[in-house]
C-alpha positions in Angstrom: -53.9 42.4 67.6 -56.3 44.1 65.2 -59.6 44.9 66.8 -62.4 43.1 64.9 -64.9 45.8 65.4 -62.9 48.7 64.0 -64.0 50.8 61.0 -61.2 52.5 59.0 -62.1 55.9 57.5 -59.9 56.8 54.5 -59.4 60.5 54.2 -58.1 62.1 51.0 -54.5 63.0 51.2 -54.9 66.5 49.7 -58.0 67.3 51.7 -57.9 65.3 54.9 -60.5 67.5 56.6 -63.2 66.1 54.2 -64.9 63.4 56.2 -67.3 61.1 54.2 -70.9 61.4 55.2 -71.1 57.6 55.3 -68.6 57.5 58.2 -70.7 59.7 60.5 -72.9 56.8 61.9 -69.7 54.8 62.7 -68.1 57.8 64.4 -71.2 58.5 66.5 -71.4 54.9 67.6 -67.7 54.6 68.3 -66.3 54.1 71.8 -62.9 55.3 70.6 -61.9 57.4 67.7 -58.2 57.2 66.6 -56.1 58.8 63.9 -52.8 57.4 62.7 -49.7 59.5 62.0 -50.7 60.2 58.4 -53.4 62.6 59.6 -52.3 66.2 60.3 -52.5 67.4 63.9 -55.1 70.1 63.1 -57.4 67.5 61.6 -56.9 65.1 64.5 -58.0 67.9 66.9 -61.0 68.9 64.7 -62.1 65.3 64.7 -61.8 65.0 68.4 -59.6 61.9 67.8 -56.7 60.5 69.7 -53.4 59.8 68.0 -52.6 56.2 67.5 -49.2 56.0 69.2 -46.1 54.3 67.8 -48.1 52.9 64.9 -49.7 50.4 67.2 -53.4 49.8 67.8 -54.9 50.5 71.2 -56.3 47.6 73.3 -59.7 46.4 72.1 -62.4 48.8 73.3 -65.7 47.6 74.7 -67.4 48.6 71.5 -66.9 49.9 68.0 -63.7 51.8 67.1 -63.0 54.2 64.3 -59.5 54.8 62.8 -58.9 57.8 60.5 -56.0 57.5 58.0 -54.8 59.1 54.7 -52.8 55.9 54.0 -53.8 54.9 50.4 -53.3 51.3 51.5 -55.7 51.8 54.4 -53.3 50.0 56.7 -54.0 46.7 54.9 -57.5 46.6 56.2 -60.0 44.4 54.3 -62.1 46.5 51.9 -65.4 45.7 53.7 -64.1 47.6 56.8 -63.0 50.7 54.9 -65.1 53.8 54.3 -63.7 55.9 51.6 -64.3 59.4 50.5 -66.3 59.5 47.2 -64.6 61.9 44.9 -61.4 62.1 46.9 -59.3 61.5 43.8 -61.2 64.3 42.1 -60.0 66.6 44.8 -56.5 65.4 44.1 -56.8 66.1 40.4 -58.0 69.6 41.1 -55.1 70.2 43.4 -52.6 68.9 40.8 -54.1 71.1 38.1 -53.9 74.1 40.4 -50.2 73.4 41.1 -49.4 73.1 37.4 -51.0 76.5 36.7 -49.6 78.3 39.8 -46.2 80.1 40.0 -43.4 77.6 40.1 -45.6 75.1 38.2 -45.4 74.1 34.5 -44.5 76.9 32.0 -46.5 75.3 29.2 -49.6 74.8 31.3 -49.3 78.4 32.6 -49.4 79.8 29.0 -52.5 78.0 27.8 -55.8 79.7 27.1 -59.3 78.5 26.3 -58.5 79.0 22.6 -55.2 77.2 22.6 -56.7 74.2 24.3 -59.6 73.8 21.8 -57.8 71.3 19.6 -57.1 69.1 22.6 -60.7 69.2 23.7 -61.9 68.0 20.3 -59.1 65.4 20.0 -59.7 63.9 23.5 -63.5 63.6 22.9 -62.9 61.8 19.7 -60.4 59.5 21.3 -63.0 58.6 24.0 -65.6 58.1 21.3 -63.2 55.7 19.5 -62.5 53.8 22.8 -66.2 53.3 23.4 -66.7 52.2 19.8 -63.9 49.6 20.3 -65.4 48.4 23.5 -62.0 48.8 25.1 -62.7 49.3 28.8 -59.1 50.2 29.7 -58.9 52.8 27.0 -62.3 54.2 28.0 -61.0 54.7 31.6 -57.9 56.4 30.3 -59.7 58.6 27.8 -62.3 59.6 30.4 -59.4 60.9 32.4 -58.1 62.9 29.5 -61.6 64.5 29.0 -61.7 65.3 32.7 -58.3 67.0 32.3 -59.8 69.3 29.7 -62.6 70.3 32.2 -60.2 70.9 35.0 -57.8 72.8 32.7 -60.5 75.1 31.3 -61.9 75.7 34.8 -58.4 76.6 36.1 -57.7 78.9 33.1 -61.0 80.7 33.9 -59.9 81.8 37.3 -60.5 84.3 38.9 -63.7 84.6 36.8 -65.0 81.3 38.1 -63.6 78.1 39.6 -64.1 74.4 39.2 -66.4 74.5 42.2 -68.6 77.0 40.4 -68.7 74.6 37.4 -69.6 71.6 39.7 -72.2 73.6 41.6 -73.9 74.7 38.4 -73.9 71.1 37.2 -75.5 69.9 40.5 -78.2 72.6 40.3 -78.9 71.7 36.6 -79.2 67.9 37.3 -81.4 68.5 40.4 -83.6 71.1 38.7 -84.2 69.0 35.6 -85.1 65.8 37.5 -87.9 67.1 39.8 -89.4 63.6 39.7 -86.3 62.3 41.4 -85.3 65.1 43.8 -88.6 66.9 44.5 -91.1 64.2 44.0 -93.4 66.8 42.4 -94.2 64.8 39.3 -94.0 61.4 37.8 -91.8 60.4 34.9 -92.0 56.7 34.0 -90.3 56.4 30.6 -87.0 57.5 29.1 -88.8 59.2 26.3 -91.0 61.2 28.7 -87.9 62.3 30.6 -86.2 63.4 27.3 -89.2 65.6 26.5 -89.4 66.9 30.1 -85.7 67.8 30.1 -86.2 69.9 26.9 -89.2 71.6 28.4 -87.4 72.5 31.6 -84.3 73.6 29.6 -86.3 75.8 27.3 -88.1 77.5 30.2 -84.8 77.8 32.2 -82.9 79.5 29.3 -85.9 81.4 28.0 -85.2 80.4 24.4 -87.1 82.1 21.7 -86.4 79.5 19.0 -86.6 75.7 18.9 -83.1 75.7 17.4 -81.5 78.1 20.0 -78.6 76.4 21.8 -77.8 73.9 19.0 -74.0 73.7 18.8 -73.1 74.7 15.2 -69.5 73.7 15.6 -70.4 70.0 15.6 -69.9 67.8 12.5 -72.3 68.8 9.7 -74.2 65.4 9.6 -74.7 65.5 13.3 -75.7 69.2 13.1 -78.3 68.4 10.4 -79.7 65.5 12.6 -79.8 67.7 15.7 -81.7 70.5 13.8 -84.1 67.9 12.4 -84.7 66.5 15.9 -85.3 69.9 17.4 -87.7 71.1 14.7 -89.6 67.8 14.6 -90.2 68.2 18.4 -91.5 71.7 17.6 -94.0 70.3 15.1 -92.3 71.5 11.9 -93.7 69.6 8.9 -91.2 67.3 7.1 -91.8 69.1 3.8 -90.2 72.3 5.2 -86.8 70.5 5.7 -84.1 71.6 3.2 -84.6 70.2 -0.3 -82.9 70.9 -3.6 -80.5 69.6 -6.2 -77.3 70.7 -4.4 -75.1 68.3 -2.6 -75.7 70.0 0.8 -79.4 69.8 0.5 -79.2 66.1 -0.6 -77.0 65.3 2.4 -79.2 67.2 4.8 -82.3 65.3 3.4 -80.6 62.0 3.9 -79.5 62.9 7.5 -83.0 64.1 8.3 -84.7 61.0 7.0 -82.3 58.8 9.1 -82.9 60.9 12.2 -86.7 60.8 11.8 -86.5 57.0 11.4 -84.6 56.8 14.8 -81.2 56.3 13.3 -78.1 58.3 14.2 -76.7 59.4 10.7 -73.4 60.5 12.2 -72.7 57.1 13.7 -73.9 55.3 10.6 -71.7 57.4 8.3 -68.8 56.9 10.7 -69.3 53.1 10.7 -69.4 53.1 6.9 -66.2 55.2 6.7 -64.3 53.0 9.1 -65.5 49.9 7.2 -64.2 51.4 3.9 -60.9 52.3 5.5 -60.6 48.6 6.7 -61.3 47.3 3.2 -58.7 49.6 1.8 -56.1 48.3 4.2 -57.1 44.7 3.5 -56.7 45.2 -0.3 -53.3 46.9 0.2 -52.1 44.1 2.5 -53.3 41.4 0.0 -51.4 43.2 -2.8 -48.3 43.5 -0.7 -48.5 39.7 0.1 -48.7 39.1 -3.7 -45.5 41.0 -4.2 -47.0 44.2 -5.5 -46.4 47.8 -4.3 -49.7 48.8 -2.6 -49.0 52.4 -3.4 -48.9 51.8 -7.2 -52.1 49.8 -7.7 -54.3 50.5 -10.8 -58.0 50.0 -11.1 -57.9 46.3 -12.1 -55.5 45.6 -9.2 -57.8 47.3 -6.7 -60.7 45.1 -8.0 -58.6 42.0 -7.8 -57.6 42.4 -4.2 -60.7 44.1 -2.8 -62.3 42.1 0.0 -65.3 40.1 -1.2 
């Protein structure tokens, strides 16, 4: 019979010694602490647990019971009685990436460098961007995994210079340090706009930047780059009349992007939307021509006008 007052603690298969903090109160209050046969002996001993024999539950204790397991099905327990390990699957993904790059792993993965992986980094980010634009939640989940793969891959390539733990530790320190109103309680930030400004202030002081445009990624698309430079310089108090002007195409495009950004519009997103709409219209016209018995690859001006979506 399944004890009604048992809590199941699901440990990660690749790191069963990692016990979730949320489980500690249940462990402290437990009359008995068990571990099933999926938990290694060393971990059972470290937990001070007793092995659940023959796959059967012990008699009901006179109080709360805790069962440790690495069984992904959590022994069929109802979800409300299971305490999982947040980030357990992340640990698994790190272990898999390490295996692929280690001797006896994948030859292709072992040969990759930061530079050879750059095209995949850009491609995966754009595929995630597309999934978000499409509102496709299943695709967003998949593409987030592909972006995560890039982070894991680059961190593993970087070894022994640094590890994925170093990357994560730096991120934690950054998030905590740039949210003093949350983690230190030393100030008050009550609006998103104020937090954005505070973030930039803390970032500037932290990195000791000499220019308002230091740190702007110049490899990003040109329209986005123009918008970012405009945003940074506007925050620094640069007058609008000092933004690029002139009769050249580049200056005209920069001026248009700058005006959009100053008006609170994302010019990169707007241009992307217009481009995708144009592509859809082209396909619609070609499809209409095909339905009319014409070759869509041999249309002339009048034919394009005839079949163009109204």
